[in-house]
SEDODREN-504328 format. One record per residue: residue in one letter; x, y, z of N, C-alpha, C, O, CB in turn. Coordinates in nm, 2 decimals, decimal comma, always signed. Glycine has a CB too. Layout:
BEGIN
R; residu; n_x; n_y; n_z; ca_x; ca_y; ca_z; c_x; c_y; c_z; o_x; o_y; o_z; cb_x; cb_y; cb_z
R; A; X; Y; Z; X; Y; Z; X; Y; Z; X; Y; Z; X; Y; Z $
...
This chain:
BEGIN
R; residu; n_x; n_y; n_z; ca_x; ca_y; ca_z; c_x; c_y; c_z; o_x; o_y; o_z; cb_x; cb_y; cb_z
R; M; +0,09; -0,10; +0,03; +0,03; -0,04; +0,02; +0,07; +0,12; +0,06; +0,08; +0,17; +0,17; -0,05; -0,10; +0,07 $
R; D; +0,09; +0,22; -0,10; +0,16; +0,35; -0,14; +0,06; +0,45; +0,01; -0,06; +0,47; +0,01; +0,12; +0,42; -0,36 $
R; L; +0,15; +0,48; +0,12; +0,03; +0,51; +0,22; +0,01; +0,73; +0,19; -0,07; +0,81; +0,23; +0,12; +0,43; +0,43 $
R; H; +0,12; +0,74; +0,11; +0,10; +0,89; +0,04; -0,02; +0,95; -0,05; -0,06; +1,07; -0,07; +0,21; +0,91; -0,05 $
R; Q; -0,06; +0,82; -0,11; -0,16; +0,80; -0,29; -0,21; +0,74; -0,15; -0,18; +0,85; -0,10; -0,12; +0,68; -0,48 $
R; T; -0,27; +0,67; -0,04; -0,36; +0,64; +0,03; -0,41; +0,79; +0,11; -0,52; +0,84; +0,12; -0,32; +0,53; +0,12 $
R; A; -0,31; +0,81; +0,15; -0,40; +0,94; +0,26; -0,46; +1,03; +0,18; -0,58; +1,06; +0,19; -0,28; +1,05; +0,37 $
R; A; -0,34; +1,14; +0,02; -0,38; +1,17; -0,05; -0,54; +1,09; -0,10; -0,60; +1,20; -0,10; -0,28; +1,18; -0,13 $
R; A; -0,61; +1,01; -0,12; -0,77; +0,97; -0,18; -0,81; +0,97; -0,02; -0,70; +0,96; +0,02; -0,79; +0,78; -0,28 $
R; V; -0,88; +0,98; +0,10; -0,87; +0,95; +0,24; -0,86; +1,11; +0,27; -0,89; +1,13; +0,38; -0,74; +0,84; +0,30 $
R; I; -0,82; +1,23; +0,20; -0,81; +1,41; +0,19; -0,85; +1,45; +0,05; -0,81; +1,56; +0,00; -0,65; +1,48; +0,23 $
R; A; -0,92; +1,35; +0,00; -0,97; +1,44; -0,13; -1,13; +1,42; -0,04; -1,20; +1,51; -0,02; -0,93; +1,38; -0,34 $
R; I; -1,17; +1,19; +0,01; -1,29; +1,19; +0,04; -1,31; +1,25; +0,12; -1,42; +1,27; +0,07; -1,32; +1,10; +0,06 $
R; A; -1,32; +1,34; +0,26; -1,30; +1,39; +0,35; -1,36; +1,54; +0,24; -1,48; +1,56; +0,23; -1,16; +1,35; +0,43 $
R; R; -1,30; +1,60; +0,21; -1,31; +1,70; +0,13; -1,37; +1,74; +0,05; -1,35; +1,85; +0,01; -1,25; +1,72; +0,11 $
R; R; -1,48; +1,63; -0,04; -1,60; +1,55; -0,13; -1,76; +1,59; +0,04; -1,86; +1,66; +0,06; -1,51; +1,27; -0,17 $
R; D; -1,67; +1,48; +0,14; -1,78; +1,47; +0,24; -1,85; +1,57; +0,32; -1,96; +1,58; +0,36; -1,76; +1,40; +0,31 $
R; T; -1,78; +1,63; +0,33; -1,78; +1,83; +0,40; -1,85; +1,92; +0,33; -1,91; +2,02; +0,36; -1,64; +1,91; +0,40 $
R; G; -1,81; +1,85; +0,21; -1,82; +2,01; +0,11; -1,77; +2,17; +0,09; -1,80; +2,27; +0,05; -1,93; +2,04; +0,10 $
R; L; -1,67; +2,11; +0,16; -1,64; +2,27; +0,14; -1,50; +2,21; +0,03; -1,47; +2,10; -0,01; -1,59; +2,38; +0,33 $
R; T; -1,44; +2,35; +0,01; -1,33; +2,39; -0,10; -1,24; +2,35; -0,03; -1,24; +2,34; +0,09; -1,29; +2,53; -0,15 $
R; A; -1,11; +2,31; -0,16; -1,02; +2,25; -0,05; -0,93; +2,37; +0,00; -0,83; +2,33; +0,05; -0,93; +2,12; -0,11 $
R; P; -0,92; +2,49; +0,00; -0,83; +2,61; +0,05; -0,98; +2,61; +0,21; -0,94; +2,57; +0,32; -0,82; +2,80; -0,11 $
R; E; -1,06; +2,64; +0,20; -1,16; +2,58; +0,34; -1,12; +2,48; +0,41; -1,06; +2,50; +0,51; -1,29; +2,52; +0,31 $
R; F; -1,15; +2,33; +0,37; -1,10; +2,22; +0,41; -0,96; +2,21; +0,51; -0,93; +2,17; +0,62; -1,08; +2,16; +0,28 $
R; D; -0,89; +2,30; +0,39; -0,71; +2,29; +0,44; -0,69; +2,39; +0,53; -0,59; +2,39; +0,60; -0,58; +2,31; +0,31 $
R; H; -0,78; +2,50; +0,52; -0,76; +2,59; +0,67; -0,82; +2,57; +0,85; -0,78; +2,59; +0,96; -0,83; +2,73; +0,63 $
R; D; -0,95; +2,50; +0,75; -1,02; +2,41; +0,91; -0,86; +2,29; +0,92; -0,77; +2,37; +0,87; -1,24; +2,27; +0,85 $
R; I; -0,81; +2,21; +0,94; -0,76; +2,15; +0,98; -0,62; +2,28; +0,96; -0,68; +2,38; +0,95; -0,78; +2,00; +0,91 $
R; A; -0,54; +2,30; +0,96; -0,40; +2,45; +0,94; -0,46; +2,52; +1,15; -0,38; +2,60; +1,21; -0,49; +2,66; +0,71 $
R; V; -0,60; +2,47; +1,23; -0,64; +2,54; +1,27; -0,72; +2,45; +1,38; -0,75; +2,48; +1,50; -0,68; +2,62; +1,18 $
R; N; -0,76; +2,35; +1,32; -0,86; +2,19; +1,44; -0,77; +2,17; +1,38; -0,80; +2,23; +1,28; -1,04; +2,09; +1,46 $
R; G; -0,63; +2,09; +1,35; -0,61; +2,02; +1,31; -0,64; +1,85; +1,22; -0,71; +1,86; +1,12; -0,59; +2,06; +1,38 $
R; I; -0,61; +1,75; +1,23; -0,72; +1,65; +1,15; -0,78; +1,61; +1,22; -0,82; +1,50; +1,18; -0,69; +1,53; +1,08 $
R; G; -0,86; +1,65; +1,37; -0,98; +1,52; +1,40; -0,89; +1,42; +1,49; -0,79; +1,44; +1,55; -1,04; +1,41; +1,25 $
R; G; -1,01; +1,27; +1,48; -0,96; +1,21; +1,53; -1,06; +1,08; +1,45; -1,13; +1,08; +1,35; -0,94; +1,26; +1,69 $
R; F; -1,04; +1,00; +1,54; -1,04; +0,88; +1,44; -1,24; +0,82; +1,35; -1,28; +0,72; +1,30; -0,97; +0,74; +1,57 $
R; Y; -1,30; +0,97; +1,38; -1,44; +0,96; +1,39; -1,48; +1,14; +1,33; -1,60; +1,18; +1,32; -1,49; +0,90; +1,58 $
R; G; -1,36; +1,21; +1,29; -1,39; +1,30; +1,24; -1,39; +1,26; +1,14; -1,37; +1,14; +1,12; -1,34; +1,39; +1,25 $
R; P; -1,42; +1,38; +1,02; -1,40; +1,36; +0,86; -1,29; +1,31; +0,76; -1,28; +1,30; +0,64; -1,42; +1,46; +0,82 $
R; L; -1,20; +1,27; +0,90; -1,09; +1,22; +0,71; -1,04; +1,06; +0,85; -0,96; +0,97; +0,81; -0,85; +1,41; +0,62 $
R; G; -1,09; +1,06; +0,96; -1,12; +0,91; +0,99; -1,22; +0,78; +0,87; -1,22; +0,69; +0,79; -1,20; +0,93; +1,13 $
R; N; -1,33; +0,88; +0,97; -1,49; +0,89; +0,85; -1,41; +0,80; +0,71; -1,42; +0,67; +0,71; -1,54; +1,13; +0,76 $
R; A; -1,33; +0,90; +0,57; -1,28; +0,89; +0,54; -1,22; +0,76; +0,46; -1,22; +0,72; +0,35; -1,27; +0,94; +0,60 $
R; A; -1,14; +0,69; +0,61; -1,06; +0,62; +0,64; -1,11; +0,50; +0,62; -1,04; +0,40; +0,59; -1,02; +0,64; +0,73 $
R; Y; -1,28; +0,50; +0,67; -1,32; +0,46; +0,70; -1,41; +0,40; +0,61; -1,48; +0,30; +0,64; -1,33; +0,50; +0,78 $
R; E; -1,41; +0,48; +0,46; -1,44; +0,40; +0,34; -1,36; +0,35; +0,24; -1,40; +0,27; +0,16; -1,50; +0,46; +0,28 $
R; V; -1,19; +0,42; +0,26; -1,15; +0,37; +0,24; -1,09; +0,22; +0,21; -1,05; +0,16; +0,11; -1,14; +0,41; +0,26 $
R; A; -1,12; +0,20; +0,38; -1,08; +0,04; +0,43; -1,18; -0,09; +0,37; -1,14; -0,19; +0,31; -1,10; +0,04; +0,62 $
R; N; -1,29; -0,05; +0,40; -1,42; -0,12; +0,32; -1,37; -0,07; +0,23; -1,26; -0,02; +0,26; -1,57; -0,10; +0,35 $
R; R; -1,42; -0,05; +0,09; -1,40; -0,06; -0,06; -1,37; -0,19; -0,09; -1,37; -0,24; -0,20; -1,30; +0,02; -0,12 $
R; H; -1,35; -0,21; -0,03; -1,33; -0,48; -0,06; -1,44; -0,51; -0,02; -1,49; -0,59; -0,11; -1,19; -0,63; +0,10 $
R; M; -1,53; -0,48; +0,06; -1,61; -0,51; +0,16; -1,77; -0,56; +0,15; -1,87; -0,48; +0,16; -1,61; -0,40; +0,22 $
R; P; -1,79; -0,66; +0,14; -1,92; -0,65; +0,06; -2,05; -0,58; +0,16; -2,06; -0,62; +0,28; -1,96; -0,81; +0,02 $
R; E; -2,11; -0,51; +0,11; -2,22; -0,43; +0,18; -2,27; -0,52; +0,33; -2,25; -0,64; +0,36; -2,36; -0,41; +0,05 $
R; V; -2,35; -0,40; +0,40; -2,29; -0,45; +0,59; -2,47; -0,50; +0,57; -2,52; -0,41; +0,51; -2,21; -0,28; +0,77 $
R; V; -2,54; -0,58; +0,59; -2,65; -0,67; +0,68; -2,69; -0,68; +0,82; -2,63; -0,68; +0,92; -2,62; -0,79; +0,67 $
R; P; -2,80; -0,68; +0,81; -2,82; -0,68; +0,95; -2,81; -0,84; +1,02; -2,84; -0,93; +0,95; -2,97; -0,61; +0,98 $
R; G; -2,77; -0,85; +1,14; -2,74; -0,88; +1,15; -2,58; -0,97; +1,15; -2,55; -1,04; +1,25; -2,82; -0,86; +1,14 $
R; G; -2,48; -0,95; +1,04; -2,41; -0,95; +1,03; -2,27; -0,95; +1,09; -2,27; -0,91; +1,21; -2,44; -0,92; +1,00 $
R; D; -2,13; -0,98; +1,03; -2,05; -0,97; +1,10; -1,98; -0,83; +1,09; -1,94; -0,76; +1,18; -2,00; -1,07; +1,10 $
R; S; -1,96; -0,81; +0,97; -1,90; -0,81; +0,91; -1,85; -0,55; +0,96; -1,76; -0,47; +0,95; -1,97; -0,91; +0,74 $
R; L; -1,96; -0,55; +1,01; -1,91; -0,45; +1,15; -1,77; -0,41; +1,22; -1,68; -0,32; +1,21; -1,95; -0,51; +1,27 $
R; D; -1,80; -0,54; +1,29; -1,62; -0,50; +1,38; -1,50; -0,54; +1,26; -1,38; -0,54; +1,29; -1,57; -0,63; +1,57 $
R; E; -1,55; -0,58; +1,15; -1,45; -0,61; +1,07; -1,37; -0,54; +0,98; -1,26; -0,55; +0,93; -1,47; -0,68; +1,02 $
R; R; -1,54; -0,38; +0,99; -1,44; -0,25; +0,93; -1,45; -0,22; +1,00; -1,48; -0,12; +0,94; -1,44; -0,16; +0,82 $
R; V; -1,46; -0,19; +1,13; -1,35; -0,06; +1,27; -1,30; -0,13; +1,22; -1,27; -0,07; +1,11; -1,33; -0,03; +1,44 $
R; T; -1,25; -0,24; +1,22; -1,10; -0,32; +1,29; -1,02; -0,29; +1,16; -0,89; -0,30; +1,16; -1,12; -0,52; +1,33 $
R; N; -1,10; -0,27; +1,05; -1,02; -0,23; +0,87; -0,98; -0,05; +0,87; -0,87; +0,00; +0,83; -1,18; -0,27; +0,69 $
R; Q; -1,10; +0,03; +0,92; -1,08; +0,16; +1,00; -0,95; +0,25; +1,05; -0,90; +0,36; +1,01; -1,13; +0,13; +1,11 $
R; Q; -0,92; +0,13; +1,20; -0,78; +0,18; +1,24; -0,70; +0,13; +1,24; -0,62; +0,16; +1,33; -0,76; +0,21; +1,33 $
R; R; -0,65; -0,02; +1,12; -0,57; -0,08; +1,10; -0,54; +0,09; +1,00; -0,46; +0,17; +1,04; -0,60; -0,25; +1,04 $
R; L; -0,63; +0,12; +0,87; -0,55; +0,27; +0,86; -0,57; +0,37; +0,90; -0,52; +0,48; +0,87; -0,52; +0,31; +0,77 $
R; W; -0,64; +0,36; +0,96; -0,59; +0,50; +1,02; -0,46; +0,54; +1,11; -0,42; +0,66; +1,14; -0,70; +0,54; +1,10 $
R; E; -0,42; +0,40; +1,16; -0,31; +0,44; +1,31; -0,17; +0,41; +1,18; -0,07; +0,42; +1,24; -0,32; +0,27; +1,51 $
R; A; -0,15; +0,37; +1,00; -0,10; +0,32; +0,92; -0,06; +0,51; +0,87; +0,05; +0,57; +0,87; -0,21; +0,21; +0,83 $
R; L; -0,18; +0,56; +0,84; -0,19; +0,66; +0,73; -0,16; +0,81; +0,89; -0,14; +0,93; +0,86; -0,40; +0,64; +0,60 $
R; L; -0,17; +0,76; +1,01; -0,14; +0,87; +1,12; -0,05; +0,97; +1,05; -0,09; +1,07; +0,99; -0,08; +0,82; +1,26 $
R; P; +0,11; +0,93; +1,06; +0,24; +1,06; +0,99; +0,16; +1,08; +0,89; +0,16; +1,20; +0,88; +0,41; +1,00; +0,93 $
R; E; +0,09; +1,03; +0,79; +0,12; +1,13; +0,62; -0,02; +1,24; +0,71; +0,00; +1,36; +0,69; +0,03; +1,00; +0,38 $
R; L; -0,12; +1,21; +0,79; -0,20; +1,27; +0,84; -0,18; +1,47; +0,86; -0,22; +1,57; +0,81; -0,22; +1,18; +0,96 $
R; E; -0,08; +1,40; +1,01; +0,00; +1,54; +1,04; +0,09; +1,59; +0,95; +0,11; +1,71; +0,93; +0,08; +1,54; +1,14 $
R; A; +0,11; +1,53; +0,92; +0,23; +1,58; +0,81; +0,17; +1,69; +0,68; +0,23; +1,78; +0,63; +0,30; +1,41; +0,73 $
R; Y; +0,05; +1,64; +0,65; -0,08; +1,72; +0,57; -0,09; +1,85; +0,70; -0,05; +1,96; +0,69; -0,27; +1,61; +0,56 $
R; A; -0,14; +1,79; +0,82; -0,16; +1,95; +0,88; -0,01; +2,00; +0,92; +0,00; +2,09; +1,00; -0,27; +1,97; +1,03 $
R; T; +0,09; +1,94; +0,89; +0,19; +2,04; +0,87; +0,16; +2,10; +0,82; +0,09; +2,19; +0,88; +0,29; +2,04; +0,83 $
R; R; +0,18; +2,11; +0,66; +0,18; +2,14; +0,53; +0,04; +2,24; +0,57; +0,08; +2,35; +0,60; +0,18; +2,00; +0,41 $
R; C; -0,10; +2,22; +0,59; -0,25; +2,32; +0,59; -0,20; +2,40; +0,68; -0,26; +2,51; +0,68; -0,41; +2,26; +0,64 $
R; R; -0,06; +2,40; +0,80; -0,11; +2,53; +0,91; +0,05; +2,64; +0,81; +0,06; +2,76; +0,82; -0,08; +2,46; +1,19 $
R; N; +0,14; +2,56; +0,72; +0,25; +2,64; +0,71; +0,16; +2,73; +0,58; +0,19; +2,85; +0,60; +0,40; +2,56; +0,67 $
R; R; +0,10; +2,72; +0,51; +0,03; +2,77; +0,38; -0,01; +2,95; +0,47; +0,05; +2,99; +0,57; -0,15; +2,64; +0,32 $
R; K; -0,12; +3,02; +0,40; -0,12; +3,16; +0,44; -0,26; +3,07; +0,40; -0,27; +2,95; +0,38; -0,02; +3,31; +0,36 $
R; Y; -0,37; +3,19; +0,40; -0,47; +3,15; +0,31; -0,52; +3,34; +0,33; -0,47; +3,43; +0,39; -0,59; +2,99; +0,38 $
R; S; -0,66; +3,31; +0,23; -0,69; +3,50; +0,27; -0,91; +3,45; +0,22; -0,97; +3,38; +0,13; -0,55; +3,68; +0,07 $
R; G; -0,97; +3,57; +0,35; -1,10; +3,53; +0,35; -1,15; +3,44; +0,45; -1,25; +3,37; +0,45; -1,13; +3,47; +0,24 $
R; W; -1,04; +3,47; +0,54; -1,13; +3,30; +0,69; -1,15; +3,43; +0,76; -1,26; +3,42; +0,82; -1,00; +3,12; +0,83 $
R; S; -1,09; +3,54; +0,78; -1,16; +3,62; +0,89; -1,32; +3,70; +0,87; -1,36; +3,75; +0,77; -1,06; +3,73; +0,92 $
R; N; -1,37; +3,71; +0,96; -1,52; +3,75; +1,00; -1,55; +3,89; +0,93; -1,66; +3,91; +0,89; -1,53; +3,76; +1,19 $
R; A; -1,46; +3,99; +0,90; -1,49; +4,02; +0,79; -1,51; +4,03; +0,67; -1,60; +4,09; +0,61; -1,48; +4,05; +0,80 $
R; S; -1,39; +3,95; +0,61; -1,40; +3,86; +0,49; -1,54; +3,90; +0,47; -1,60; +3,99; +0,41; -1,37; +3,69; +0,50 $
R; K; -1,59; +3,77; +0,55; -1,70; +3,64; +0,59; -1,83; +3,71; +0,58; -1,93; +3,64; +0,56; -1,69; +3,56; +0,76 $
R; A; -1,84; +3,83; +0,60; -1,93; +3,99; +0,64; -1,93; +4,02; +0,49; -2,03; +4,07; +0,44; -1,84; +4,14; +0,75 $
R; L; -1,86; +3,99; +0,45; -1,86; +4,05; +0,29; -1,88; +3,91; +0,23; -1,95; +3,86; +0,32; -1,70; +4,14; +0,23 $
R; G; -1,87; +3,85; +0,17; -1,91; +3,73; +0,13; -1,80; +3,66; +0,09; -1,86; +3,57; +0,06; -2,00; +3,74; +0,03 $
R; H; -1,64; +3,62; +0,07; -1,58; +3,58; +0,08; -1,49; +3,50; +0,08; -1,39; +3,53; +0,15; -1,60; +3,61; +0,10 $
R; R; -1,50; +3,38; +0,02; -1,44; +3,25; +0,06; -1,30; +3,24; +0,08; -1,20; +3,27; +0,02; -1,46; +3,15; -0,03 $
R; I; -1,34; +3,18; +0,24; -1,16; +3,15; +0,21; -1,10; +3,04; +0,07; -1,15; +2,95; +0,00; -1,10; +3,06; +0,38 $
R; E; -0,96; +3,11; +0,07; -0,85; +3,12; -0,05; -0,72; +3,02; +0,02; -0,69; +3,00; +0,13; -0,80; +3,31; -0,08 $
R; Y; -0,63; +2,96; -0,11; -0,47; +3,02; -0,04; -0,42; +3,13; -0,05; -0,36; +3,13; -0,16; -0,37; +2,97; -0,08 $
R; A; -0,40; +3,22; -0,01; -0,25; +3,32; -0,07; -0,13; +3,33; -0,10; -0,09; +3,43; -0,15; -0,22; +3,38; -0,02 $
R; D; -0,05; +3,21; -0,07; +0,08; +3,19; -0,09; +0,05; +3,17; -0,31; +0,15; +3,15; -0,38; +0,14; +3,03; +0,03 $
C-alpha cells in the first residue's frame, strides 16, 4: 500500500464529504488539526479501508471487521495525515476573517 497515495485519497474523500473547497478544508485542518478517528478524515479512512468489503447486512459480523480495518488504516496513515496538517498550517489563507466572511468572501489560498 502506498501510504502517500492512500492519504491523498482519504483527504479528497473527506473534502468531498464535507462539501468544503480545498482551501476551506485545509484552513479548517490548519486551525483544528486532523480530528480524530470519527472526524471527516477518520470517516474517509473507513470508506477507503472497506472498499473491498461486501455491503453490511443486518445480523452480519462485518461491522466489527470494518471498524478494525478503519483503525489499522488510520494508524498507518497517521504520520502522513499529521504531515498534511503541518503543510496546512504552513500555508497562507485569505478570506477567513469575520470581516471577509461578512463581505461574502470564501477562504482561498493566499500563497
